[in-house]
Steps between C-alpha positions, in 0.01 A plus 500: 500500500612856426475721806382859465435795728308719250672782684317793344151351542300486823249251634160668502154412634152649520456616857119527510395198295315228691737205540258257338460716188752526216672840476559660161794731424553727201767725356540680169843576366599684184762313302715636217533344156500127451763330716715214372472305825241509778528276804267499796552330835216456745409317817145533632390320815307278529426497120482779243344582165678771301348688207687738271285726286201276572673176397562226754870423521575141399295184543650400834262449793539539877839669481741503675556150638418439866795498743562560869487873442707591805786293352460526121288718271494433126468754222419456131676655202322591176586644161229766463618677184189401304270635774636855496404794282653838438353757738282420802509140622257376764604236752253318727589245768234301682596293804342190651556362849625158394721332759637833623187618675288196579217640709293186551585264788623156393659198662844611375480842664614713208278770649774525765792496254790717610509664157127579480422858393291703258569437131793702365716519190826628360562584133775636281494578126829533315523647150827459313685459829344801676230493768178646362245406768507368856242428766484780758253728676416682174279207397126526567295222654147398593293193583413314178183326387636180658326548834625174652781262413639199681727220383269230632165676533464664158420850370216749483505737202257788445489588131279800579758648739670825404793663679403847617814604685870430456763565765876494515674168553690444823865397510521198733771270636620218278368150580834406651621228266784524251370609157589245231394444140249220455643203309216247531269489196187711555144383539310512172159403370549154349150374413135604490205266553133543419263319735425142402160498671265681734444296816132432582487660843254657745742793544583771247663374183816290534736471204722191472828542310573128508851511649672649802661835420695781659403850398170684474193551282444780252144618460323684221189643661225752443248649738396811681741734673579398858398136456738247653631170359667256740736220398565226758787267408521143634624155399245254641123460500294351779258222419232771517664678202608789722854633555714321758663798674527352851828330410675838490383643832757323715769703325346834396310666781282723287150443366605646169735267312593478129218741412509774240236773476434732208276807521369599158533843340190436287685595181424213262711184497762514775805270507689445825720263698683543830867611501669436834449137593425154372264219594502121495177381345305280264165671554380857532161593642365820344220698654379857512291743295588512130338474157752284311825334595774291340783336697846377401752341738857630482776263611830666588817401682876539482597469134714187527639386166461134407809285553340165429194317379352152515204343322373156403191308397415398857223733627589460869867589452401805296243605761745471788778678310262785411392527865863511615575786261181693576549465877855630465415798283186608684699486825781726383443870552855623561550204734413129519179491703293228660164618363372804310200580720507496881876503564714600201803427721845374400505181708847349504404131484258555212776679311775241536271200449383646167832635377619208284186488288506879478860492374409238239197698382598867534795739500515550876846646563412868554172413670664269754789737565256779579311278746816360659610860553165555673572203725845632588350843576281325758784301658564593863856584612526162670426317173135406544267547203118524495268251332367769262687770310467790469363556849525755775421344838318172427658162426756483778367416846131512407554193281824304533511302177851360544764348270265339247380850410831682556672271248389739223807716575723207398292291259399772254852643448628144463236414240572825314863391486408149382272626223709797381857423603524853644715494813423867569160407645684287757748774579221755540332304783801332660531749784127484594533121491795525739291704744220248477733205563612667822134543595422140400756366744325690779167320446637145473505275805762227462465535123119471500253780419183463705302814414335599177225406257475153349364347179234761431167406340529124538166318450311381809598137438875573491692295754668706773875537511742694722493858377853539636627269224392749232639799690830326567530382140461854372753616760738245350413618149584862579827416677602271213417759235685766695811286504476420129431862405791619714723253319391629160585851621846383618410572862675205663425597859124517447507197275635307796254665738201405284615145432580434867162634612324291234690190612403559863132547410510186286635296789230639730228429244611141451525440874156644567289387204652209307329179606207682657174317416281720280235462229550845341605545139644839589725349768675260262503746211692745724773243570545414133459849353769652722721188479499457876519121487739262324550132435251268669332796668429653160367168370272475803373857465420441134327170580285665765420791270379263229288314755332820621420594140352159430289527815352819352427338163770694317410843637720769648371553853689794641521877488703755308841358592401145418371630165839662439708194587310182421500495119870593483592236758318224312645610167858512629466159666377310195123520548400750232198289399361531853572873503306536175213296645483736799521808277215366286246426772164662426341446842575636848770576597677593178573774252229374267235536770634839608503648150144387433387694808706814462402644160835512325728541803640301792343519845623555853443133571395185316128586524540866407459634852463864592691606190459368148817669377826405674827401324654300787401160354657583163815281516326258265562756225876466552466121518345492153815664364737290711329163455294497179739719299788372713675838538724447803762759584855391581593693817868465411437694176208733579315722257448208259864480397452127542167332555376147556202428276298195601149529352208280601237441232200320651264314273206733563686805364515463124640844419710716727721806468701704751747784469706721725700810415841430651785756518623335177175496308189288463510142627222285353372148532191340355356173386216357296381142457819402318791733571661709770687813391750692712648840413807625689609862444860596436704495821313221679620144550271226624495148633197343332331199661190346348409138553818306423649795310782706656695758303722800563375779273599848390288760323279381218172328415460132590229251407427176688242226476213560745507259797225422750 
């Protein structure tokens, strides 16, 4: 990130505007003849919309990206040459509360955030290297027609409202964080959806858009002046064909939630959508007083470029892969979130459990670096990190999630390194990792971690297991990764520190848990996934794991960590057919059952639960690439310099294709009923294993006889 002070500009706010309304600022400036270069930098908190000469600047939404504003504030840079004219130029900035001024009480206490304040902005316009305009007290301001705006609770807009009085803007203190240029891709409108049906309902009309979305609804409405149209967003219907809104009340302590309101001007057809928030929804209930109305859903999220794709002639595989992608995209609004409706929080476990499939499917480097920076901003001096980031006060003592969540600080940089070969992402977070390792040692008792959350969202019939085994295994994982990362960075002292700590935790784990009677799939998957057993102990753990799966008729019966580990463990230990059987189950519990319930996304648990749009069960998307396409990274040569390719072509998939954009170019593999074709880009070498075939390959196109 490029740091900036915008030294000549000042942060300004509207001193008399109600904090729930959106303030509007304006300034006219006379510019000389056409400039050759015009660059504008702006940060507006929580979010801003900038217009120059009546034109909205850019197609980015909800700028700038959310951060812990007392640590880091992001600004955006634009080329505005095409927006300027010779003579008088009119600038308008409208500010929304966003995360900066969350007024409504919620479970995560952002209403008590240390950074919370009235919306404010800073702006600087540079023409041909000279400052032509800055934000200062010469700007005018007033309350806008957006009478109410809240990130989670929606907006109220009065189209009949007219500003009668402008006042001078007030210079105010900066938010406190270091000002840096935003590097993460912006949020953009990606898709629009007309309703697929109108739900027969005793309430006002309910439109069904068919799939779970993140965004809002645009209306085209006509009616008399002063009439009000209300849009209530939600994702689930009750059996009575009424909105299920109770599921949100344990987290958002406000009667109003995900609700937009539009007050008509009465001037013909009026087109409107909200500007300063987003909603998670499949349905919208529309009621009020109007003559005609048309609705269109707008789906927007961080504009993540595709880095991979996978399709076949098996409907279930396609449905699950589409749900994995949709859950990832609709849960990325400047950060990887758990859900797009009630929480919108960057939960650490959700992020690291989903990161491999995200790296296969999307270009995640800048997005993950931004969020990891958020996590480091929230790290306490003693090394502890919260379970959500960004955050202000919540996620430390109020909920102690423990190592299985904290592992995001180690796992995501490591996976970035594996998929890109970029050691800089390891170097960037090495020092925060060192602080955490010191903290980790303080919470271990004789090498065992006893406090923290376990295998979240396991089904009711999941066998119990000692939660400490999961927490201790992730403690081992972080210590081991710290040692390996230190070695890659030529830090011998910390390489030894990490490896010795990992060895001590491994000994403690084996002493405490190996041989313990247990019927849990998660318990044995932990041992095998983290390589915490060897020899006869490994054989026994695998045997017991297979027995627990058979007892459940080939179903995965565990929570989010079991879902992350089980398919990989079976695949790596020679049971890929069983892994595919588990992945293909259509009944409960399984991804097939979940995706039938959740309208195009993955749920918070195997039966959907209180959220129908959560990405934390999305590891199966990575498994499709690793097992069906057989793309398996060689950790000794990361970034796809060398790769093991071991595809699995089951009989019920006649046609299949997968690709991934590696640092060297596009890697492709596909098959039909007769042939399998592999394409390796220049710069990649591969060990190819398929049936009885084994070859060492360099770049080129290779054709093999299809095997089943």
